[in-house]
C-alpha positions, 0 to 999 in steps of 0.5 A: 950682724946684730947678735940676740940673746934670748935666753940665759941659764947655767951649764954645768958640764956633764949635767944632762939638760937641754937648753933650746931656744927660738930666733925672735924674727924668721925660722931658726932655733938653736939646740945645746944637750948634753947627754951626761958624756957628750954635748950636741949644738944643733941650728935649724933653720 
C-alpha cells in the first residue's frame, strides 16, 4: 500500500484547530480536530 501525504501543517497540542484532507483517489477523508482539551481523529468513507 502506498501512502500519499496530502496536507502538512504545524500541530501545536492544546491549540484549537481543524486539519482535514481528501484522498487523491476515492471518497476517503481524514480529519483531525483539537478543541483545546482533547484531540479527535475522524476517518470517513
